[in-house]
NUGUMI-312458 format. One record per residue (C-alpha): chain; residue number from 0; z, y, x. Coordinates in nm, 4 decimals, padded with zeros to 6 digits. Layout:
N
<pt vofi="A" fiti="NUM" c3="Z" c2="Y" c1="X"/>
...
//
This chain:
170
<pt vofi="A" fiti="0" c3="10.3143" c2="08.5643" c1="08.6123"/>
<pt vofi="A" fiti="1" c3="10.2178" c2="08.7906" c1="08.9048"/>
<pt vofi="A" fiti="2" c3="10.4662" c2="08.8473" c1="09.1867"/>
<pt vofi="A" fiti="3" c3="10.4503" c2="09.1413" c1="09.4252"/>
<pt vofi="A" fiti="4" c3="10.6217" c2="09.1303" c1="09.7632"/>
<pt vofi="A" fiti="5" c3="10.6820" c2="09.4687" c1="09.9265"/>
<pt vofi="A" fiti="6" c3="10.7424" c2="09.4531" c1="10.3023"/>
<pt vofi="A" fiti="7" c3="10.9157" c2="09.7389" c1="10.4818"/>
<pt vofi="A" fiti="8" c3="10.9394" c2="09.5622" c1="10.8170"/>
<pt vofi="A" fiti="9" c3="10.6959" c2="09.3537" c1="11.0206"/>
<pt vofi="A" fiti="10" c3="10.9937" c2="09.1263" c1="11.0939"/>
<pt vofi="A" fiti="11" c3="10.9166" c2="08.9570" c1="10.7591"/>
<pt vofi="A" fiti="12" c3="10.5827" c2="08.8228" c1="10.8802"/>
<pt vofi="A" fiti="13" c3="10.7538" c2="08.5377" c1="11.0631"/>
<pt vofi="A" fiti="14" c3="10.9319" c2="08.4406" c1="10.7399"/>
<pt vofi="A" fiti="15" c3="10.6559" c2="08.5139" c1="10.4906"/>
<pt vofi="A" fiti="16" c3="10.5673" c2="08.1508" c1="10.4102"/>
<pt vofi="A" fiti="17" c3="10.9336" c2="08.0675" c1="10.3473"/>
<pt vofi="A" fiti="18" c3="10.9683" c2="08.3758" c1="10.1263"/>
<pt vofi="A" fiti="19" c3="10.6567" c2="08.2851" c1="09.9262"/>
<pt vofi="A" fiti="20" c3="10.7812" c2="07.9262" c1="09.8905"/>
<pt vofi="A" fiti="21" c3="11.1154" c2="08.0571" c1="09.7561"/>
<pt vofi="A" fiti="22" c3="10.9329" c2="08.2764" c1="09.5031"/>
<pt vofi="A" fiti="23" c3="10.7216" c2="07.9789" c1="09.3950"/>
<pt vofi="A" fiti="24" c3="11.0384" c2="07.7704" c1="09.3416"/>
<pt vofi="A" fiti="25" c3="11.1975" c2="08.0384" c1="09.1252"/>
<pt vofi="A" fiti="26" c3="10.9110" c2="08.1606" c1="08.9060"/>
<pt vofi="A" fiti="27" c3="10.5776" c2="08.0246" c1="08.7917"/>
<pt vofi="A" fiti="28" c3="10.3179" c2="08.2654" c1="08.9276"/>
<pt vofi="A" fiti="29" c3="09.9404" c2="08.2721" c1="08.9071"/>
<pt vofi="A" fiti="30" c3="09.9243" c2="08.5018" c1="09.2074"/>
<pt vofi="A" fiti="31" c3="10.1409" c2="08.6707" c1="09.4678"/>
<pt vofi="A" fiti="32" c3="10.0320" c2="09.0043" c1="09.6114"/>
<pt vofi="A" fiti="33" c3="10.1704" c2="09.1713" c1="09.9225"/>
<pt vofi="A" fiti="34" c3="10.2247" c2="09.5457" c1="09.9518"/>
<pt vofi="A" fiti="35" c3="10.3068" c2="09.7032" c1="10.2863"/>
<pt vofi="A" fiti="36" c3="10.5009" c2="10.0166" c1="10.3678"/>
<pt vofi="A" fiti="37" c3="10.3017" c2="10.2786" c1="10.5603"/>
<pt vofi="A" fiti="38" c3="10.4753" c2="10.1946" c1="10.8872"/>
<pt vofi="A" fiti="39" c3="10.4023" c2="09.8232" c1="10.8519"/>
<pt vofi="A" fiti="40" c3="10.0424" c2="09.8811" c1="10.7385"/>
<pt vofi="A" fiti="41" c3="09.9813" c2="10.0974" c1="11.0447"/>
<pt vofi="A" fiti="42" c3="10.0878" c2="09.8225" c1="11.2843"/>
<pt vofi="A" fiti="43" c3="09.9363" c2="09.4981" c1="11.4057"/>
<pt vofi="A" fiti="44" c3="09.8893" c2="09.2709" c1="11.1059"/>
<pt vofi="A" fiti="45" c3="09.8570" c2="08.8916" c1="11.1012"/>
<pt vofi="A" fiti="46" c3="09.5232" c2="08.7468" c1="10.9897"/>
<pt vofi="A" fiti="47" c3="09.4779" c2="08.7607" c1="10.6128"/>
<pt vofi="A" fiti="48" c3="09.7452" c2="09.0235" c1="10.5623"/>
<pt vofi="A" fiti="49" c3="09.6528" c2="09.3692" c1="10.4379"/>
<pt vofi="A" fiti="50" c3="09.8055" c2="09.6043" c1="10.1850"/>
<pt vofi="A" fiti="51" c3="09.7259" c2="09.4736" c1="09.8366"/>
<pt vofi="A" fiti="52" c3="09.6037" c2="09.1324" c1="09.9555"/>
<pt vofi="A" fiti="53" c3="09.6592" c2="08.8310" c1="09.7325"/>
<pt vofi="A" fiti="54" c3="09.8458" c2="08.5794" c1="09.9449"/>
<pt vofi="A" fiti="55" c3="09.8712" c2="08.2986" c1="09.6889"/>
<pt vofi="A" fiti="56" c3="09.6822" c2="08.2148" c1="09.3730"/>
<pt vofi="A" fiti="57" c3="09.3974" c2="08.4102" c1="09.2198"/>
<pt vofi="A" fiti="58" c3="09.3463" c2="08.7800" c1="09.2784"/>
<pt vofi="A" fiti="59" c3="09.4401" c2="08.9886" c1="08.9716"/>
<pt vofi="A" fiti="60" c3="09.1158" c2="09.1042" c1="08.8091"/>
<pt vofi="A" fiti="61" c3="09.2624" c2="09.4424" c1="08.7151"/>
<pt vofi="A" fiti="62" c3="09.5879" c2="09.6000" c1="08.6051"/>
<pt vofi="A" fiti="63" c3="09.8529" c2="09.3392" c1="08.5203"/>
<pt vofi="A" fiti="64" c3="09.9937" c2="09.3606" c1="08.1677"/>
<pt vofi="A" fiti="65" c3="10.3712" c2="09.3267" c1="08.1263"/>
<pt vofi="A" fiti="66" c3="10.6550" c2="09.4136" c1="07.8912"/>
<pt vofi="A" fiti="67" c3="10.9568" c2="09.6192" c1="07.9816"/>
<pt vofi="A" fiti="68" c3="11.2368" c2="09.6068" c1="07.7269"/>
<pt vofi="A" fiti="69" c3="10.9845" c2="09.5253" c1="07.4565"/>
<pt vofi="A" fiti="70" c3="10.7373" c2="09.8020" c1="07.5481"/>
<pt vofi="A" fiti="71" c3="10.3871" c2="09.7320" c1="07.6783"/>
<pt vofi="A" fiti="72" c3="10.2587" c2="09.8583" c1="08.0146"/>
<pt vofi="A" fiti="73" c3="10.0171" c2="09.7687" c1="08.2919"/>
<pt vofi="A" fiti="74" c3="10.0520" c2="09.7947" c1="08.6677"/>
<pt vofi="A" fiti="75" c3="09.7903" c2="09.8086" c1="08.9404"/>
<pt vofi="A" fiti="76" c3="09.9758" c2="09.5747" c1="09.1761"/>
<pt vofi="A" fiti="77" c3="09.7146" c2="09.5886" c1="09.4510"/>
<pt vofi="A" fiti="78" c3="09.6437" c2="09.9590" c1="09.4711"/>
<pt vofi="A" fiti="79" c3="09.9063" c2="10.1454" c1="09.2671"/>
<pt vofi="A" fiti="80" c3="10.2071" c2="10.3226" c1="09.4099"/>
<pt vofi="A" fiti="81" c3="10.4441" c2="10.0882" c1="09.5913"/>
<pt vofi="A" fiti="82" c3="10.4435" c2="09.7650" c1="09.3828"/>
<pt vofi="A" fiti="83" c3="10.2495" c2="09.9191" c1="09.0952"/>
<pt vofi="A" fiti="84" c3="10.5582" c2="10.0013" c1="08.8867"/>
<pt vofi="A" fiti="85" c3="10.8996" c2="10.1398" c1="08.9764"/>
<pt vofi="A" fiti="86" c3="11.1083" c2="09.8447" c1="08.8538"/>
<pt vofi="A" fiti="87" c3="11.4258" c2="09.9975" c1="08.9939"/>
<pt vofi="A" fiti="88" c3="11.4030" c2="10.2673" c1="08.7260"/>
<pt vofi="A" fiti="89" c3="11.4084" c2="10.0244" c1="08.4287"/>
<pt vofi="A" fiti="90" c3="11.7742" c2="10.0937" c1="08.3398"/>
<pt vofi="A" fiti="91" c3="11.7183" c2="10.4685" c1="08.3667"/>
<pt vofi="A" fiti="92" c3="11.4153" c2="10.4454" c1="08.1370"/>
<pt vofi="A" fiti="93" c3="11.6255" c2="10.2455" c1="07.8907"/>
<pt vofi="A" fiti="94" c3="11.8931" c2="10.5149" c1="07.8995"/>
<pt vofi="A" fiti="95" c3="11.6385" c2="10.7908" c1="07.8369"/>
<pt vofi="A" fiti="96" c3="11.5171" c2="10.5962" c1="07.5337"/>
<pt vofi="A" fiti="97" c3="11.8772" c2="10.5666" c1="07.4076"/>
<pt vofi="A" fiti="98" c3="11.9298" c2="10.9423" c1="07.4389"/>
<pt vofi="A" fiti="99" c3="11.5901" c2="11.0569" c1="07.3090"/>
<pt vofi="A" fiti="100" c3="11.6336" c2="11.0465" c1="06.9301"/>
<pt vofi="A" fiti="101" c3="11.5386" c2="11.3874" c1="06.7902"/>
<pt vofi="A" fiti="102" c3="11.4963" c2="11.5388" c1="07.1389"/>
<pt vofi="A" fiti="103" c3="11.2171" c2="11.7236" c1="07.3158"/>
<pt vofi="A" fiti="104" c3="11.1696" c2="11.5487" c1="07.6502"/>
<pt vofi="A" fiti="105" c3="11.0148" c2="11.6654" c1="07.9776"/>
<pt vofi="A" fiti="106" c3="10.8830" c2="11.3859" c1="08.2035"/>
<pt vofi="A" fiti="107" c3="10.8078" c2="11.5434" c1="08.5402"/>
<pt vofi="A" fiti="108" c3="10.6268" c2="11.3280" c1="08.8013"/>
<pt vofi="A" fiti="109" c3="10.5425" c2="11.0973" c1="08.5069"/>
<pt vofi="A" fiti="110" c3="10.3655" c2="10.8412" c1="08.7261"/>
<pt vofi="A" fiti="111" c3="10.2316" c2="10.6108" c1="08.4544"/>
<pt vofi="A" fiti="112" c3="10.4618" c2="10.7285" c1="08.1790"/>
<pt vofi="A" fiti="113" c3="10.7504" c2="10.4839" c1="08.1788"/>
<pt vofi="A" fiti="114" c3="10.9997" c2="10.7531" c1="08.0859"/>
<pt vofi="A" fiti="115" c3="10.7508" c2="10.9101" c1="07.8424"/>
<pt vofi="A" fiti="116" c3="10.6980" c2="10.5836" c1="07.6522"/>
<pt vofi="A" fiti="117" c3="11.0689" c2="10.4963" c1="07.6431"/>
<pt vofi="A" fiti="118" c3="11.1515" c2="10.8449" c1="07.5167"/>
<pt vofi="A" fiti="119" c3="10.8863" c2="10.8179" c1="07.2466"/>
<pt vofi="A" fiti="120" c3="11.0063" c2="10.4716" c1="07.1448"/>
<pt vofi="A" fiti="121" c3="11.3615" c2="10.6069" c1="07.1321"/>
<pt vofi="A" fiti="122" c3="11.2640" c2="10.8688" c1="06.8755"/>
<pt vofi="A" fiti="123" c3="11.1843" c2="11.1818" c1="07.0772"/>
<pt vofi="A" fiti="124" c3="11.0064" c2="11.4413" c1="06.8647"/>
<pt vofi="A" fiti="125" c3="10.7941" c2="11.5644" c1="07.1555"/>
<pt vofi="A" fiti="126" c3="10.7318" c2="11.4622" c1="07.5175"/>
<pt vofi="A" fiti="127" c3="10.5620" c2="11.6760" c1="07.7829"/>
<pt vofi="A" fiti="128" c3="10.4364" c2="11.4617" c1="08.0753"/>
<pt vofi="A" fiti="129" c3="10.3462" c2="11.6274" c1="08.4068"/>
<pt vofi="A" fiti="130" c3="10.1969" c2="11.4779" c1="08.7215"/>
<pt vofi="A" fiti="131" c3="09.9770" c2="11.6009" c1="09.0045"/>
<pt vofi="A" fiti="132" c3="09.7606" c2="11.2896" c1="08.9726"/>
<pt vofi="A" fiti="133" c3="09.5038" c2="11.2834" c1="08.6908"/>
<pt vofi="A" fiti="134" c3="09.5185" c2="10.9035" c1="08.7174"/>
<pt vofi="A" fiti="135" c3="09.8943" c2="10.9024" c1="08.6513"/>
<pt vofi="A" fiti="136" c3="09.8513" c2="11.1277" c1="08.3478"/>
<pt vofi="A" fiti="137" c3="09.5681" c2="10.9074" c1="08.2146"/>
<pt vofi="A" fiti="138" c3="09.7881" c2="10.5987" c1="08.2619"/>
<pt vofi="A" fiti="139" c3="10.0643" c2="10.7709" c1="08.0680"/>
<pt vofi="A" fiti="140" c3="09.8253" c2="10.8352" c1="07.7793"/>
<pt vofi="A" fiti="141" c3="09.7033" c2="10.4753" c1="07.7937"/>
<pt vofi="A" fiti="142" c3="10.0578" c2="10.3375" c1="07.7913"/>
<pt vofi="A" fiti="143" c3="10.1465" c2="10.5526" c1="07.4897"/>
<pt vofi="A" fiti="144" c3="09.8368" c2="10.4227" c1="07.3132"/>
<pt vofi="A" fiti="145" c3="09.9329" c2="10.0630" c1="07.3969"/>
<pt vofi="A" fiti="146" c3="10.2610" c2="10.1159" c1="07.2102"/>
<pt vofi="A" fiti="147" c3="10.1252" c2="10.2962" c1="06.9006"/>
<pt vofi="A" fiti="148" c3="10.2306" c2="10.0042" c1="06.6804"/>
<pt vofi="A" fiti="149" c3="10.5866" c2="10.1390" c1="06.7145"/>
<pt vofi="A" fiti="150" c3="10.6398" c2="10.4058" c1="06.4458"/>
<pt vofi="A" fiti="151" c3="10.8350" c2="10.6460" c1="06.6707"/>
<pt vofi="A" fiti="152" c3="10.5626" c2="10.6279" c1="06.9377"/>
<pt vofi="A" fiti="153" c3="10.2944" c2="10.6868" c1="06.6770"/>
<pt vofi="A" fiti="154" c3="10.4788" c2="10.9989" c1="06.5488"/>
<pt vofi="A" fiti="155" c3="10.5750" c2="11.1614" c1="06.8795"/>
<pt vofi="A" fiti="156" c3="10.4111" c2="11.4883" c1="06.9696"/>
<pt vofi="A" fiti="157" c3="10.2786" c2="11.4768" c1="07.3232"/>
<pt vofi="A" fiti="158" c3="10.1423" c2="11.7173" c1="07.5822"/>
<pt vofi="A" fiti="159" c3="09.9878" c2="11.6164" c1="07.9133"/>
<pt vofi="A" fiti="160" c3="09.9630" c2="11.8466" c1="08.2126"/>
<pt vofi="A" fiti="161" c3="09.7862" c2="11.7641" c1="08.5387"/>
<pt vofi="A" fiti="162" c3="09.9294" c2="11.9871" c1="08.8069"/>
<pt vofi="A" fiti="163" c3="10.1897" c2="12.0457" c1="09.0746"/>
<pt vofi="A" fiti="164" c3="10.5202" c2="12.0181" c1="08.8892"/>
<pt vofi="A" fiti="165" c3="10.6764" c2="12.2980" c1="09.0926"/>
<pt vofi="A" fiti="166" c3="10.3949" c2="12.5342" c1="08.9912"/>
<pt vofi="A" fiti="167" c3="10.3763" c2="12.4137" c1="08.6309"/>
<pt vofi="A" fiti="168" c3="10.7490" c2="12.4701" c1="08.5797"/>
<pt vofi="A" fiti="169" c3="10.7537" c2="12.8270" c1="08.7153"/>
//
């Protein structure tokens, strides 16, 4: 029930109300948050617009819970990377889950653990998750824990590494 609008051009500011109205017509939201690309955030912004600002509804009080293909996750829509979750990778995460049965999986740049959790749910025997960000690795662990009711997730062996992937893999 939370929508996130990511703007990559300041040209959208003139059309923002119409865009928000269109979102409201299509989905029932409790809030709509705007995220700005670096180039847009560095420019002149209209009043009330800043990266992570809630434009409509109530401000999310913390990470937003959601389900992706039956698995549980959260996203920090106001301060996380881009929109808080890489939605464009959903089909790829699904595919990893389909291929994971009996496999040992390496999730490099794990960024919250979407691939890790899908691999575990798909029956991977072990997943090694690597990210430079301690926060991303902690999110991965939290997302695995959120899905422990799934037997394959509960059984998966897991290793976390905080570090530069290029150094870790050498």
